[in-house]
C-alpha positions as YAML, in Angstrom:
chain: A
units: angstrom
residues:
- id: 1
  name: MET
  ca: [39.12, 25.85, -146.38]
- id: 2
  name: GLY
  ca: [35.58, 26.15, -147.36]
- id: 3
  name: ILE
  ca: [35.08, 22.51, -146.65]
- id: 4
  name: GLU
  ca: [36.76, 22.78, -143.32]
- id: 5
  name: LYS
  ca: [34.64, 25.72, -142.44]
- id: 6
  name: LEU
  ca: [31.51, 23.90, -143.57]
- id: 7
  name: THR
  ca: [32.56, 20.79, -141.70]
- id: 8
  name: GLY
  ca: [33.31, 22.85, -138.58]
- id: 9
  name: SER
  ca: [29.97, 24.58, -138.91]
- id: 10
  name: LEU
  ca: [28.14, 21.23, -139.28]
- id: 11
  name: ILE
  ca: [30.05, 19.72, -136.38]
- id: 12
  name: GLY
  ca: [29.27, 22.79, -134.24]
- id: 13
  name: GLU
  ca: [25.62, 22.58, -135.19]
- id: 14
  name: ALA
  ca: [25.59, 18.84, -134.50]
- id: 15
  name: ASN
  ca: [27.21, 19.44, -131.10]
- id: 16
  name: ARG
  ca: [24.58, 22.08, -130.26]
- id: 17
  name: GLU
  ca: [21.79, 19.73, -131.33]
- id: 18
  name: ALA
  ca: [23.38, 16.92, -129.34]
- id: 19
  name: LYS
  ca: [23.58, 19.19, -126.29]
- id: 20
  name: GLU
  ca: [19.89, 20.11, -126.76]
- id: 21
  name: ILE
  ca: [18.94, 16.45, -127.10]
- id: 22
  name: VAL
  ca: [20.99, 15.56, -124.00]
- id: 23
  name: LYS
  ca: [19.43, 18.49, -122.12]
- id: 24
  name: THR
  ca: [15.92, 17.41, -123.14]
- id: 25
  name: ALA
  ca: [16.69, 13.81, -122.21]
- id: 26
  name: GLU
  ca: [18.04, 14.90, -118.82]
- id: 27
  name: TRP
  ca: [14.89, 17.00, -118.26]
- id: 28
  name: HIS
  ca: [12.67, 14.00, -119.18]
- id: 29
  name: LEU
  ca: [14.77, 11.81, -116.89]
- id: 30
  name: GLU
  ca: [14.32, 14.32, -114.05]
- id: 31
  name: GLN
  ca: [10.56, 14.38, -114.64]
- id: 32
  name: MET
  ca: [10.45, 10.58, -114.66]
- id: 33
  name: LEU
  ca: [12.42, 10.46, -111.40]
- id: 34
  name: LYS
  ca: [10.05, 13.01, -109.81]
- id: 35
  name: ASP
  ca: [7.04, 10.98, -110.96]
- id: 36
  name: GLU
  ca: [8.57, 7.78, -109.59]
- id: 37
  name: LYS
  ca: [9.36, 9.44, -106.26]
- id: 38
  name: SER
  ca: [5.80, 10.74, -106.09]
- id: 39
  name: LYS
  ca: [4.45, 7.24, -106.81]
- id: 40
  name: GLU
  ca: [6.83, 5.79, -104.25]
- id: 41
  name: GLU
  ca: [5.61, 8.29, -101.62]
- id: 42
  name: GLY
  ca: [2.00, 7.36, -102.43]
- id: 43
  name: LEU
  ca: [2.81, 3.66, -102.10]
- id: 44
  name: LYS
  ca: [4.59, 4.28, -98.79]
- id: 45
  name: GLN
  ca: [1.60, 6.24, -97.47]
- id: 46
  name: ARG
  ca: [-0.86, 3.52, -98.54]
- id: 47
  name: ALA
  ca: [1.37, 0.82, -97.01]
- id: 48
  name: THR
  ca: [1.65, 2.83, -93.78]
- id: 49
  name: GLN
  ca: [-2.12, 3.29, -93.69]
- id: 50
  name: GLU
  ca: [-2.67, -0.43, -94.33]
- id: 51
  name: VAL
  ca: [-0.24, -1.39, -91.57]
- id: 52
  name: ASN
  ca: [-1.87, 1.07, -89.14]
- id: 53
  name: SER
  ca: [-5.31, -0.22, -90.07]
- id: 54
  name: ARG
  ca: [-4.28, -3.83, -89.52]
- id: 55
  name: LEU
  ca: [-2.64, -2.95, -86.22]
- id: 56
  name: ALA
  ca: [-5.82, -1.15, -85.09]
- id: 57
  name: ASP
  ca: [-7.92, -4.16, -86.15]
- id: 58
  name: GLN
  ca: [-5.66, -6.56, -84.24]
- id: 59
  name: ARG
  ca: [-5.70, -4.29, -81.20]
- id: 60
  name: ASN
  ca: [-9.51, -4.10, -81.28]
- id: 61
  name: GLU
  ca: [-9.76, -7.86, -81.76]
- id: 62
  name: ARG
  ca: [-7.46, -8.52, -78.82]
- id: 63
  name: LEU
  ca: [-9.32, -6.03, -76.64]
- id: 64
  name: ALA
  ca: [-12.63, -7.65, -77.55]
- id: 65
  name: TRP
  ca: [-11.20, -11.10, -76.76]
- id: 66
  name: ALA
  ca: [-9.81, -9.84, -73.44]
- id: 67
  name: ARG
  ca: [-13.18, -8.30, -72.51]
- id: 68
  name: LEU
  ca: [-14.96, -11.52, -73.43]
- id: 69
  name: GLU
  ca: [-12.46, -13.57, -71.42]
- id: 70
  name: ALA
  ca: [-12.89, -11.23, -68.44]
- id: 71
  name: LYS
  ca: [-16.68, -11.62, -68.65]
- id: 72
  name: ARG
  ca: [-16.29, -15.40, -68.80]
- id: 73
  name: MET
  ca: [-14.02, -15.38, -65.76]
- id: 74
  name: ILE
  ca: [-16.45, -13.18, -63.83]
- id: 75
  name: ALA
  ca: [-19.34, -15.45, -64.80]
- id: 76
  name: GLU
  ca: [-17.37, -18.50, -63.64]
- id: 77
  name: ALA
  ca: [-16.50, -16.81, -60.34]
- id: 78
  name: ARG
  ca: [-20.15, -15.90, -59.81]
- id: 79
  name: GLU
  ca: [-21.22, -19.43, -60.66]
- id: 80
  name: ASP
  ca: [-18.68, -20.80, -58.18]
- id: 81
  name: ALA
  ca: [-19.98, -18.45, -55.49]
- id: 82
  name: ILE
  ca: [-23.59, -19.42, -56.15]
- id: 83
  name: SER
  ca: [-22.77, -23.14, -56.27]
- id: 84
  name: SER
  ca: [-20.80, -22.89, -53.05]
- id: 85
  name: ASN
  ca: [-23.71, -21.19, -51.31]
- id: 86
  name: LEU
  ca: [-26.16, -23.78, -52.61]
- id: 87
  name: GLU
  ca: [-23.87, -26.61, -51.51]
- id: 88
  name: ASP
  ca: [-23.69, -25.03, -48.06]
- id: 89
  name: PHE
  ca: [-27.46, -24.81, -48.06]
- id: 90
  name: PHE
  ca: [-27.74, -28.46, -49.10]
- id: 91
  name: SER
  ca: [-25.49, -29.50, -46.22]
- id: 92
  name: VAL
  ca: [-27.69, -27.49, -43.85]
- id: 93
  name: LEU
  ca: [-30.68, -29.46, -45.12]
- id: 94
  name: LYS
  ca: [-29.23, -32.53, -43.38]
- id: 95
  name: GLU
  ca: [-29.75, -30.76, -40.07]
- id: 96
  name: VAL
  ca: [-33.25, -29.55, -40.91]
- id: 97
  name: ARG
  ca: [-34.82, -32.88, -39.93]
- id: 98
  name: LYS
  ca: [-34.14, -32.05, -36.29]
- id: 99
  name: SER
  ca: [-36.25, -28.88, -36.37]
- id: 100
  name: SER
  ca: [-39.89, -28.56, -35.40]
- id: 101
  name: ALA
  ca: [-40.55, -26.82, -38.73]
- id: 102
  name: TYR
  ca: [-39.50, -30.00, -40.55]
- id: 103
  name: LYS
  ca: [-41.77, -32.15, -38.39]
- id: 104
  name: SER
  ca: [-44.69, -29.80, -39.02]
- id: 105
  name: PHE
  ca: [-43.95, -29.67, -42.76]
- id: 106
  name: LEU
  ca: [-43.67, -33.44, -43.07]
- id: 107
  name: GLU
  ca: [-46.85, -34.17, -41.16]
- id: 108
  name: LYS
  ca: [-48.88, -31.52, -42.99]
- id: 109
  name: SER
  ca: [-47.52, -32.38, -46.47]
- id: 110
  name: VAL
  ca: [-48.06, -36.11, -46.09]
- id: 111
  name: ARG
  ca: [-51.63, -35.64, -44.73]
- id: 112
  name: MET
  ca: [-52.50, -33.35, -47.67]
- id: 113
  name: ALA
  ca: [-51.02, -35.82, -50.19]
- id: 114
  name: VAL
  ca: [-52.91, -38.75, -48.62]
- id: 115
  name: GLU
  ca: [-56.16, -36.75, -48.76]
- id: 116
  name: GLU
  ca: [-55.51, -35.73, -52.35]
- id: 117
  name: LEU
  ca: [-54.86, -39.31, -53.48]
- id: 118
  name: GLY
  ca: [-57.77, -40.73, -51.48]
- id: 119
  name: GLY
  ca: [-58.28, -44.43, -50.89]
- id: 120
  name: LYS
  ca: [-55.53, -46.76, -49.80]
- id: 121
  name: THR
  ca: [-52.08, -45.23, -49.98]
- id: 122
  name: VAL
  ca: [-48.50, -46.15, -49.19]
- id: 123
  name: VAL
  ca: [-46.19, -43.65, -47.52]
- id: 124
  name: ARG
  ca: [-42.45, -44.30, -47.80]
- id: 125
  name: CYS
  ca: [-40.20, -42.41, -45.42]
- id: 126
  name: ILE
  ca: [-36.92, -42.61, -43.52]
- id: 127
  name: LYS
  ca: [-37.09, -44.92, -40.50]
- id: 128
  name: SER
  ca: [-36.47, -42.07, -38.05]
- id: 129
  name: ASP
  ca: [-39.43, -40.11, -39.49]
- id: 130
  name: THR
  ca: [-42.06, -42.80, -38.80]
- id: 131
  name: PRO
  ca: [-42.87, -41.47, -35.30]
- id: 132
  name: ILE
  ca: [-43.60, -38.03, -36.81]
- id: 133
  name: LEU
  ca: [-46.20, -39.46, -39.18]
- id: 134
  name: GLY
  ca: [-47.88, -41.63, -36.54]
- id: 135
  name: LYS
  ca: [-51.03, -43.52, -37.55]
- id: 136
  name: LEU
  ca: [-52.86, -42.40, -40.69]
- id: 137
  name: ALA
  ca: [-56.16, -43.92, -41.86]
- id: 138
  name: ASN
  ca: [-55.93, -46.16, -44.96]
- id: 139
  name: VAL
  ca: [-52.15, -45.71, -45.05]
- id: 140
  name: LYS
  ca: [-49.47, -48.33, -45.14]
- id: 141
  name: LEU
  ca: [-46.30, -46.77, -43.69]
- id: 142
  name: GLU
  ca: [-42.99, -48.14, -44.98]
- id: 143
  name: SER
  ca: [-39.62, -46.97, -43.70]
- id: 144
  name: ASP
  ca: [-37.50, -47.99, -46.71]
- id: 145
  name: LEU
  ca: [-36.61, -44.53, -47.98]
- id: 146
  name: GLU
  ca: [-33.04, -43.22, -47.96]
- id: 147
  name: GLY
  ca: [-31.90, -39.65, -48.23]
- id: 148
  name: LEU
  ca: [-32.22, -36.39, -46.33]
- id: 149
  name: GLY
  ca: [-35.86, -36.77, -45.39]
- id: 150
  name: GLY
  ca: [-39.38, -36.22, -46.60]
- id: 151
  name: ALA
  ca: [-41.66, -38.88, -47.98]
- id: 152
  name: ILE
  ca: [-43.10, -40.46, -51.09]
- id: 153
  name: VAL
  ca: [-46.87, -40.86, -51.05]
- id: 154
  name: GLU
  ca: [-48.41, -43.17, -53.63]
- id: 155
  name: LYS
  ca: [-51.60, -45.05, -54.36]
- id: 156
  name: GLU
  ca: [-51.46, -48.64, -53.24]
- id: 157
  name: ASP
  ca: [-51.47, -49.84, -56.86]
- id: 158
  name: GLY
  ca: [-48.53, -47.50, -57.67]
- id: 159
  name: THR
  ca: [-50.37, -45.56, -60.41]
- id: 160
  name: VAL
  ca: [-49.95, -42.11, -58.83]
- id: 161
  name: ARG
  ca: [-47.01, -40.89, -56.81]
- id: 162
  name: ILE
  ca: [-46.33, -37.63, -54.97]
- id: 163
  name: ASP
  ca: [-42.67, -37.08, -54.21]
- id: 164
  name: LEU
  ca: [-42.12, -34.99, -51.08]
- id: 165
  name: ARG
  ca: [-38.48, -35.90, -50.50]
- id: 166
  name: ILE
  ca: [-36.25, -33.00, -49.46]
- id: 167
  name: GLU
  ca: [-33.90, -33.67, -52.36]
- id: 168
  name: THR
  ca: [-36.77, -33.50, -54.86]
- id: 169
  name: LEU
  ca: [-38.19, -30.33, -53.35]
- id: 170
  name: TYR
  ca: [-34.71, -28.83, -53.43]
- id: 171
  name: ASP
  ca: [-34.31, -29.77, -57.11]
- id: 172
  name: ILE
  ca: [-37.68, -28.18, -57.92]
- id: 173
  name: LYS
  ca: [-36.74, -24.94, -56.17]
- id: 174
  name: ARG
  ca: [-33.08, -24.90, -57.25]
- id: 175
  name: ASP
  ca: [-33.49, -22.37, -60.09]
- id: 176
  name: SER
  ca: [-35.46, -19.88, -58.02]
- id: 177
  name: MET
  ca: [-33.01, -20.41, -55.14]
- id: 178
  name: ARG
  ca: [-30.11, -19.75, -57.52]
- id: 179
  name: LYS
  ca: [-31.76, -16.49, -58.53]
- id: 180
  name: ASP
  ca: [-32.34, -15.53, -54.89]
- id: 181
  name: VAL
  ca: [-28.72, -16.32, -54.00]
- id: 182
  name: TYR
  ca: [-27.50, -14.35, -57.03]
- id: 183
  name: ASP
  ca: [-29.65, -11.37, -56.05]
- id: 184
  name: LYS
  ca: [-28.44, -11.45, -52.45]
- id: 185
  name: ILE
  ca: [-24.76, -11.75, -53.40]
- id: 186
  name: PHE
  ca: [-24.46, -9.62, -56.53]
- id: 187
  name: THR
  ca: [-27.35, -7.13, -56.58]
- id: 188
  name: LYS
  ca: [-26.82, -4.02, -54.56]
- id: 189
  name: ASP
  ca: [-29.67, -2.62, -52.47]
- id: 190
  name: LYS
  ca: [-31.59, -0.01, -54.37]
...
């Protein structure tokens, strides 16, 4: 029986050691699971933060694009309004030839241009404007011009030319007129 007792004692001791080893292994396993869960939570938080950051970036990008698009649309609408007003003005210019202001302008401008050029000059105008210009000294009057009105005054040899056509004067003043129209339409009285 001594052997049986010794064997029983060794088996009991081995069982206790096995239980301790299993207990320690289970504790280590629990710690590993806690660590993994903690890492997993950290990864989830970082992923959530990354997703939120990307969503915020996309939202800001889309808002910026929408603001830019709105500004572009407003600029186009303003440009359309200005262009429409200038086109209306240009169509009114066709009627300006009937006014006394036009006749005075044409006569005065052509006389000043002829004086400035000196010598023999050629004045080109619309046929219906020839009576306005009348007789000018050292001037050959030709009614071969087409357009809204005005005149072209040039030296007889063609070396110097002064363009007084309404279309040309309009083109010269277009930018300042655009600014004036913009100010009248879009700038509030201060």
